[in-house]
N, C-alpha and C positions, 0 to 999 in steps of 0.2 A: 305587448306591445300594448303602451299605455294611451287613453285620453288624447292628452296632451300630441303625442308623439300618432293616431289620428287623426286630429282634429290640424295637426301643418300638412300632413300629408294629403288630408281633403282641401284645400285650396290646390295641389298643385297637380290637378289629376282629371282629368276626365270625364263628364257628367256620368258614364254607364262606373265606373270604377268608386269616384266617391257614392255611391246607392252603392256598392257591397261595402264600401268602408264605413258607411252610416251603420249596416245592419249588421254587420261582425262589431260595428261596436253600440248598436242596442241589448244584441245579444250577453254583456256582457263581457267581452271577448281580451282579453288581462296580456301582456306578453309575453313572451314564454321562461321557463327561466334558463340564468342561463352556469353552467356546469362550467366549473372547476377547473382545470386542469391539470391532472395525479401530482406529484413535485416531487421530484425525486433525487434521492439529494447524500450524502454524504454521512455519515457523524464526525459530525464537531467539537472533534476532540481539542483541549489546548493546544496554543501558541508554542510553548515549547513540548509540544510530544509530533510524532508523526505515525500519525495513522498506517495503519499497512498490517496487506492479509495477512494470516499466520502462513500462506504455499508458497510464499515469498520468505518470509523468512526458515522456512524448514524443509529447502529445498534446495534441488543443485539446479532453478533455476537463473538466479542471482551468482555466478559462481566467486567462490572467494579468492578471487584472480588479481593483480595490477589489470586498469583501463590498456595497458600499452606491450600486454602479453600476449602474443597468438594466437585468434581464438580462431573455431570452432566452428565451422561451417554447419547447421544437422535441420535433419528435416524428415518431421514426426517422428524426432525421436520420445523415447520414452525415458524423462527424468526422476532423477529417483527424489524420492518427497518420502516423510514420515504419515502415520497412520492414514485412516479410509478417505485419501484423495490420489486424485493423479494429474501427472502434468502429460500434453504430450504436444511435445513443439517444436518448431519450422523458422529460420534464420536463426543468423550471426552469435555465436556465444556472449549470451554476455556476464558482466560482472559487477561488482561492486557499486562500482562507479553510476553505472544505470541507474541501477536501484537509488541511488543516491538525487539523480535529477526524478528522477518516476516520482519518489513518493515526497520531494517535495513540491511537483506542480499537482498532488493529489490532496497537497497541502493548503493547493489555491483554490481548489476548484471545490473542495468542500461547502468553501461559503458560497457555490452557486449552486441552480439544478446541475447536475450532469443531463451532457445528449447539447447542456445553451454556453454560449465563447466564454470563454472565459480569460480577461486580458493582463498580460504582462510583462514588466520593464528588461530588457534581454543585464541590463549592469545591474538593476534589485532582484533579478536571480543567480545573478553571481557572484553574486555579497552574500547572500540565504546559503549556498553553498559552501561560503571560504575560498573562494574562487576572484582572482580578479578583474580587472577589466579592464584584460589583453587582447588581441587579434591571436595570438594561441588558443585561448579559453575561447571565444564568440566560435573559432571553426569545432570544439570539442560538442560545446551548447550544441549548433548546429547535423556534428556529423552522429553524437545521441538521440535526435533526436529521431536521423533522419535512419537509425539503427529499427526504434524503437517502435515508428509503422508498418516501417517491413517486416511485424513481426508475425506469427496465429501461431497462434497458441486456444489448446482446448484441456480446463479446467474440471477437473472436477473433486467437486468440495460432496462428501458421502453424494446426495438427491439431487443437492442446487450442482448445475456449470457456468461455462462463462466459456462463447466463442472464438477467435476473434483478436483484432490485432492490443495489444496494448497503451498504446497512446493509436487514437483516434484521426486524432490535428493538431499539428499545429503550427502555425505558415504564420510569418516574419510578415510587417508590414516592411514592403523596401522602399521608400521616405521618411519608418523615422525607428527608434529602438523596439516596438513593442511586438508583441507574437500571440495571438489567437489560437486556447488551444480549447481543447474541446474532447472529451470523455463518452465515448459506451455506456448508457442506460442501465449495463445489459450488465456491467463492473459493481451492481450494488451486492449479485449473487457473492463479491466475493469476499462483506463486512458481512454474514453474521452474526449475531450475540455476542456470538464466543467463538468467532473468523481469525476476529483482526487484536492485535495490539498496539494500543501507545509507544514511541518507545522513544524516549528519553532523546533526543537532534545533541542538543548536546556536544554527551557521552561521545554516540558512537558517528561524529565530524572529532573526536580526539584522539578514535583506533584509526583514523586515515591514512598512518602509516604501515598496517597492513592491514584487509583487507580478510584473514583470515581471523584477527580479533573480529571485527566489524562480525562478521560469520557470526561468529562463536559468541556474541556480543547479543544482535538479538537475536537468535533461534536461541542462550540461556531465559533470555526475560522475554518472552514469548512461555511459559513454565512457570511453572509457579515449584518445583523441582525437577532440579535435574541427572540424570542420570543419561552418557550416551558413551558408546567404546570409541577408541581410536581408530579402528577400520570403519565406522558408523559414519561418525564423523569425518570423515576422508571422503565417504562414497557421498554422503549428504550436499561435503559444500562445492560436488561440484571438485575434486579432485587426484577423482582416484589414478589417473593417468599418472599420479606423482610416483616419484621413486619413494616408502615406504624412512632412509635416512632424508632427504628433501622433506620432505611432511615434518617430521619431528622434528626437524630440524625452526622448521613454521611454529612451529606451536609448543614448542617450548616460549618463542619473539614471545608470539602472539600469549601466552601465559602469561608472563615479567608485565607489559602491557595492561589487560585485565585485571590481573590484581591491583598495580598501580596506581591504572588511572578511573578503572571503571566500582571499584566498589566489591572489584570480586574475589574468590578463591577457589581455587582450582588445586583436584589431589586426583594424583591417577596410581594405579592397583597394579598390581604385580600383573594384572590377570588384563593390562590395558581398557580397566574401564578409569571412566571418567569423571567426577561424578561434582558440578557444578553449582555453589552456592552463592545467592546473591537477593539486595531486596527487595520485597512484595513488594509491586500495586498495593495500593488502597482494594482496585478489582480482585487481583490474585488472592488476596489477607479474608473476603471476602466468599470465596471458591472454596477455599482452605479450611477456611471454619467451617462450611454447609457442610462441606466431605465426613470433616472431624469429624459433625454429625452419626455418621454412618459408621463410622469408626469400632474400633474397641481401646479399652483405656489403654492396650497396651501401645500400639496404633501408636501413640497420641503424641511423640517422641517427638521434643523440636527442633526444629532444626537450625544453621552454625548460621546463617544471616537472620532466623529467629534471635536470638539469644543473643549474637553483639551487630549493634544499630551503624549503615552507613550515612556515609552522603557523599549527594550529588551535589 
């Protein structure tokens, strides 16, 4: 409390209280220091990217299925995932367009402390997803919000874990087109230094006619180099119940789209091993260079992606 504050207060209080204030002032009383609240905020990735936890990109949490397909109702299901991670999930099965909503919402929330309200207009949000402003898409928006809020997940990444809903709150103002969005501050646990990827948003959207192409693209760009068995890809993408004939047909279509629209090269050997080359991001190049310092010369053969430049 400053001297000025004491003098002002001493004019307003009774004589006895005034004596206490004056005594406190005479002893050199100072205003207590105010502690600044800790700000918990997502990384500030570029405007043309969508920062996404790798556990979303390398698992069956957001299956490579169309949004209008029949969805399973899961309860405490242990989902397929790559690496030292695990996901237990309860709720309606999620699809790629659910991830589109969530990553777009996180993109807005990154500019605000987690746990605080972030406002957006339904019209502009739908536009960012390349969806028109009509009743059908507003119905999809509201249904997606309801589905994500109703989820219950337990995600473990190494020794860290997140437990709760994927979307804390997202309420629409009844008298306007404004939505009020909130993410749990604990969500930051999914964004460890090496645990998220800045996905190119325009490329991901171009692949929208094939959710499997979107899943493979996101999975591939979250790695420096990608080799994966077709059977593993099928399991991780949430399509393990599909016949091999139908999955292989969907994969061939996705391969054409990825090579034509995402600058990737996919090759499948006789044993069903899929090799995916893509342009590395600056951080991935640094990661590869750092790793190369620990390799023998024979292991430093450049990939096709490093020999052939791609444009996005």
